[in-house]
LOBA-494727 format. One line per 2 residues: their letters; for each residue x negated, y, z negated of C-alpha. Coordinates in pm, 1 decimal, decimal comma. Layout:
residues N
a) X:Y:Z  ...
***
This chain:
residues 299
il) -22527,1:7332,9:-21252,5  -22278,4:7132,3:-21099,5
ev) -22153,0:6825,0:-21253,7  -22215,2:6486,7:-21017,5
iq) -22119,5:6234,6:-21074,9  -22351,1:5851,4:-20966,9
fm) -22415,4:5552,0:-21011,0  -22132,2:5465,3:-21237,3
kt) -21865,1:5178,3:-21134,2  -21561,0:5295,2:-21340,6
in) -21406,1:5665,4:-21395,4  -21044,2:5720,9:-21606,6
st) -20918,1:6061,8:-21557,8  -20598,5:6243,4:-21607,9
ia) -20575,0:6380,4:-21273,4  -20761,2:6265,4:-20934,3
vl) -20744,7:6536,4:-20667,5  -20855,3:6353,8:-20307,1
gg) -20998,7:6630,7:-20086,5  -21227,9:6948,0:-20189,6
gp) -21019,7:7223,4:-20000,2  -20859,2:7532,4:-20059,9
ag) -20533,4:7380,6:-20153,0  -20775,0:7057,5:-20375,0
yi) -21034,4:7287,0:-20554,7  -20739,2:7519,1:-20667,0
aa) -20535,2:7178,1:-20743,5  -20848,2:7117,0:-20955,9
ih) -20907,1:7419,6:-21135,5  -20547,9:7468,7:-21254,4
aa) -20505,0:7131,6:-21356,6  -20854,8:7183,5:-21629,5
ql) -20772,3:7511,4:-21700,1  -20461,3:7346,9:-21849,1
ga) -20609,3:7090,3:-22027,4  -20641,5:6778,4:-21776,6
gv) -20996,4:6581,1:-21715,3  -20976,9:6600,5:-21352,0
vl) -21231,3:6456,0:-21053,6  -21229,0:6605,4:-20761,4
ve) -21340,9:6380,8:-20456,0  -21489,0:6513,3:-20133,9
ek) -21645,6:6337,4:-19851,0  -21822,4:6652,9:-19685,3
ei) -21865,6:7027,3:-19815,6  -21701,3:7180,3:-20148,1
gg) -21412,4:7379,5:-19964,3  -21313,8:7185,9:-19681,9
vc) -21244,8:7311,5:-19366,2  -21175,8:7676,3:-19367,5
ln) -21440,0:7767,8:-19564,5  -21700,6:7547,3:-19394,6
ig) -21603,6:7469,3:-19002,3  -21304,0:7691,8:-19028,4
ci) -21166,5:8051,6:-19113,5  -21469,2:8146,1:-19278,1
pt) -21742,7:8114,9:-19011,2  -21536,4:8222,1:-18746,8
ka) -21472,4:8541,0:-18883,0  -21821,7:8552,0:-18978,0
ll) -21927,9:8510,6:-18571,8  -21608,0:8717,9:-18510,5
kt) -21812,7:9071,3:-18650,6  -22077,3:8985,2:-18436,1
ae) -21844,5:9033,3:-18120,8  -21667,9:9280,4:-18275,5
tg) -22002,4:9495,3:-18260,7  -22078,8:9424,2:-17930,8
td) -21763,8:9531,5:-17835,9  -21823,0:9877,8:-18020,7
ik) -22154,3:9909,8:-17882,1  -22012,7:9905,2:-17510,8
ks) -21785,7:10144,8:-17600,5  -22024,0:10383,3:-17802,2
ke) -22045,4:10590,1:-17508,0  -21603,4:10693,5:-17579,0
fg) -21738,5:10805,3:-17878,7  -22043,4:11022,8:-17772,4
ie) -22321,8:10751,7:-17831,6  -22549,1:10643,0:-17557,8
ss) -22630,3:10253,2:-17668,4  -22672,1:9945,7:-17422,7
mv) -22674,9:9545,1:-17567,8  -23011,2:9489,5:-17480,0
ki) -23011,4:9124,5:-17630,0  -22821,2:8838,4:-17779,1
dw) -22954,1:8691,8:-18057,7  -22735,6:8413,8:-18106,5
na) -22934,2:8182,2:-18344,2  -22983,7:8526,2:-18607,8
si) -22570,3:8539,8:-18581,5  -22535,6:8167,2:-18665,5
gr) -22779,7:8222,5:-18936,1  -22582,8:8470,3:-19089,5
kn) -22302,0:8271,3:-19060,7  -22450,9:8006,0:-19258,7
rv) -22563,2:8252,6:-19516,2  -22210,5:8374,5:-19570,7
vk) -22086,4:7969,1:-19580,1  -22317,7:7902,7:-19850,9
nl) -22293,9:8196,1:-20076,0  -21884,1:8101,3:-20107,1
nt) -21947,2:7743,6:-20079,0  -22208,7:7763,8:-20428,5
gv) -21934,5:7981,4:-20548,1  -21688,1:7764,5:-20596,8
eq) -21873,8:7481,4:-20693,3  -21976,7:7741,3:-21003,6
ll) -21633,3:7842,9:-21024,4  -21522,9:7424,2:-21046,3
aa) -21840,2:7390,7:-21281,6  -21733,7:7626,8:-21540,4
ng) -21409,4:7455,8:-21551,0  -21500,1:7119,5:-21606,7
vs) -21386,2:6982,2:-21316,8  -21650,2:6666,4:-21187,3
ii) -21759,9:6611,1:-20869,5  -21778,8:6257,2:-20665,9
rg) -21957,9:6311,9:-20371,1  -21762,8:6037,2:-20132,8
rg) -21480,3:5978,2:-19868,3  -21215,5:5883,2:-20057,4
tv) -20939,4:5583,3:-19983,3  -20643,4:5578,5:-20253,4
vs) -20530,1:5191,1:-20310,6  -20264,0:5250,2:-20517,0
ek) -20069,3:5553,0:-20756,2  -20307,2:5507,6:-21016,1
ki) -20620,5:5442,1:-20849,9  -20927,3:5542,0:-20581,8
vv) -21205,6:5406,7:-20450,6  -21511,8:5589,7:-20337,7
st) -21788,5:5438,4:-20100,5  -22104,1:5730,9:-20184,6
sd) -22389,2:5740,3:-20025,7  -22520,4:5455,0:-20369,8
de) -22241,6:5295,4:-20433,7  -21843,8:5230,6:-20479,8
ie) -21687,8:5396,7:-20689,6  -21322,4:5288,0:-20883,8
iy) -21087,2:5608,4:-21017,8  -20842,2:5523,9:-21259,7
ce) -20605,6:5799,7:-21324,0  -20264,5:5905,5:-21417,6
ki) -20151,8:6157,2:-21107,3  -20331,6:6189,3:-20779,3
il) -20327,6:6526,6:-20595,8  -20343,7:6441,4:-20210,1
at) -20536,3:6712,8:-20004,5  -20743,5:6577,3:-19745,5
ga) -20665,0:6805,5:-19486,5  -20720,8:6750,8:-19124,0
ep) -20959,7:6718,3:-18809,0  -20934,4:6821,2:-18419,1
ml) -20782,4:6637,5:-18228,8  -20876,9:6416,5:-17942,2
pp) -20643,6:6399,0:-17605,8  -20681,9:6058,4:-17432,4
ik) -20827,2:6256,6:-17152,4  -21174,9:6074,5:-16908,2
gi) -21454,8:6261,2:-17026,2  -21364,7:6331,4:-17354,7
hl) -21679,3:6199,2:-17491,1  -21957,9:6352,8:-17257,2
dg) -22220,9:6593,5:-17406,2  -22110,5:6950,4:-17363,3
vm) -21747,8:6903,8:-17459,4  -21690,4:7022,7:-17821,7
ts) -21442,2:7065,1:-18052,7  -21388,1:7317,9:-18310,1
ne) -21657,6:7178,7:-18515,0  -21939,0:7135,1:-18283,6
il) -21919,6:7492,8:-18141,8  -21993,2:7675,9:-18455,3
nm) -22352,3:7504,5:-18434,6  -22408,3:7575,9:-18059,1
dn) -22806,0:7612,9:-17983,1  -22718,0:7911,2:-17786,8
lp) -22450,1:8068,2:-17539,2  -22335,5:7893,5:-17226,9
ds) -22278,8:8115,5:-16856,5  -21916,3:7968,7:-16898,0
mv) -21686,1:7799,2:-17076,6  -21324,8:7627,1:-17051,1
ii) -21105,5:7605,5:-17326,6  -20854,7:7362,1:-17345,4
ga) -20545,8:7503,4:-17486,5  -20411,4:7841,8:-17592,4
gv) -20275,2:7779,5:-17907,5  -20434,5:8008,0:-18238,7
ig) -20818,3:7775,0:-18273,4  -20865,8:7811,0:-17889,5
le) -20798,5:8214,1:-17849,6  -20965,7:8297,3:-18162,6
fa) -21348,1:8141,7:-18003,6  -21210,5:8321,7:-17660,4
sm) -21212,3:8606,3:-17867,1  -21532,5:8533,2:-17968,7
ls) -21727,0:8469,0:-17713,0  -21561,6:8647,3:-17399,9
pl) -21734,1:9022,3:-17498,9  -22058,3:8844,3:-17545,9
gv) -22051,5:8797,1:-17197,9  -21925,7:8411,5:-17200,7
ki) -21655,7:8391,8:-16849,8  -21391,8:8233,7:-17044,4
ti) -21075,4:8009,1:-16845,3  -20803,0:7936,0:-17073,7
ve) -20625,6:7554,7:-16920,7  -20292,2:7549,7:-17158,7
lk) -19988,6:7261,0:-17068,3  -19748,0:7500,9:-17193,8
dr) -19635,4:7817,9:-16972,1  -19802,5:8056,0:-17224,0
il) -20019,9:8114,4:-17523,8  -19944,9:8027,7:-17861,3
pg) -19655,3:7856,1:-17755,6  -19457,7:7822,7:-18116,3
ed) -19535,7:8221,3:-18210,4  -19332,5:8491,3:-18111,0
ed) -19312,5:8534,9:-17702,6  -19288,0:8918,3:-17711,3
ia) -19613,3:8942,5:-17926,6  -19795,4:8670,5:-17747,9
se) -19706,7:8858,8:-17390,7  -19914,1:9170,5:-17548,3
lq) -20228,8:8930,2:-17634,9  -20244,5:8776,0:-17351,5
ki) -20258,0:9097,4:-17172,7  -20518,5:9256,4:-17413,3
mk) -20692,0:8917,4:-17322,5  -20700,0:8943,8:-16971,0
rq) -20783,3:9276,3:-16965,9  -21126,4:9122,4:-17098,7
gi) -21150,5:8897,9:-16824,5  -21045,6:8621,3:-16976,1
vf) -20842,9:8429,9:-16704,8  -20556,4:8165,4:-16781,2
kf) -20428,0:7852,7:-16597,9  -20060,1:7789,3:-16721,4
sa) -19864,1:7462,0:-16698,8  -20179,8:7299,7:-16593,3
kv) -20269,3:6934,7:-16748,4  -20658,9:6875,5:-16777,5
tg) -20675,1:6543,7:-16572,7  -21071,3:6418,2:-16629,2
ie) -21397,1:6624,1:-16732,2  -21697,1:6521,6:-16517,1
qv) -22128,3:6556,1:-16572,2  -22254,7:6758,1:-16294,1
en) -22539,4:6927,2:-16212,3  -22550,4:7211,9:-16461,1
gl) -22280,5:7156,1:-16666,8  -21920,9:7011,8:-16635,3
el) -21652,6:6994,9:-16402,0  -21291,3:6956,4:-16514,3
hy) -20984,8:6839,4:-16354,5  -20633,0:6986,7:-16413,0
dt) -20280,0:6905,3:-16182,7  -20066,9:7195,7:-16185,1
gd) -19806,2:6955,2:-16098,6  -19800,7:7011,8:-15710,1
ka) -20206,8:7025,4:-15662,7  -20453,9:6961,4:-15837,1
fk) -20762,3:7185,7:-15920,6  -21130,8:7160,9:-16085,6
if) -21362,0:7442,6:-16220,3  -21721,8:7372,9:-16285,4
cn) -21815,0:7545,4:-16655,1  -22114,2:7512,3:-16872,6
kv) -21931,5:7377,7:-17186,6  -21607,3:7249,3:-17272,2
lv) -21379,0:7316,0:-17604,6  -21115,0:7032,0:-17724,9
av) -20880,0:7283,5:-17906,0  -20492,1:7105,1:-17829,6
gr) -20467,3:7096,8:-18200,1  -20548,2:6910,2:-18530,3
nl) -20429,7:6561,0:-18669,6  -20344,9:6509,6:-19027,2
ns) -20595,3:6278,7:-19248,7  -20276,0:6051,3:-19395,8
dk) -20505,0:5789,6:-19311,6  -20684,5:5839,0:-19649,8
fs) -20354,9:5709,5:-19806,9  -20134,2:5464,4:-19570,3
nl) -20102,6:5227,6:-19892,5  -19925,4:5431,8:-20076,8
sl) -19502,6:5397,5:-19992,5  -19460,8:5752,4:-19876,3
qi) -19247,0:5842,1:-19617,5  -19441,9:6020,5:-19334,3
en) -19355,2:6211,3:-18983,6  -19614,1:6338,9:-18733,8
ga) -19865,0:6251,3:-18981,4  -19734,5:6454,4:-19278,5
vv) -19569,4:6358,7:-19601,7  -19210,6:6419,6:-19621,0
t) -19081,5:6603,5:-19918,2
***
């Protein structure tokens, strides 16, 4: 069904879209509907972070957590029940099916609208040229216009031990083989809190270490305060004004070290999730004479 261009050295197109996430694929479809010849370049899966390793898969797994919570509270509604076993692999399998169905749907939409897809890593060479490295060859795309939709990736701060086994970002945690007994989450932003809300109801002991003095530092303070109370009642532990100084491999797990300014602490856990934010992928078009601030194009 899907047109995949292979073994072609040079392609000419009206518009080239770099990135197949929610911004890129919708722009590609709309441009094609308006009559443009469109090529879409995507290194990984169509749908980008949101569909494949972000919004959609996390909501699928949050449904597992919600179901577990409903079972625990069922007695309040006059129903006697208990959570006998959590089959995490079955939850991951359901998540993967949800993602695959939506992924296939987006690809069919692109094909139906005549958008051509090139699978590979694209780099902007000039305002009218993109070079794509595929598994077979390099392809040069010459176009009249380029749409930049390169997305972002998890940020890894310079912390000693950040690359140890058992230390994950939001990418890897979505495919964990099993549920750990305990996890430390670095960062109390939206990503860290979402995974805490997902894993805590399933029995994972969660500790969140945050550099600032509260959760969701960039959001409304009253809402953040209420959410923190709810999460504390769920058994989630918070360590604020705490700077992570290192992670060490120890027997049966990891030891995370943090400093509050006047005292140093350490926490044992089975896994660590790094959720301190994301870096924008502006390196894909660094050859363009664009004004960039904090990785973003100034408009």
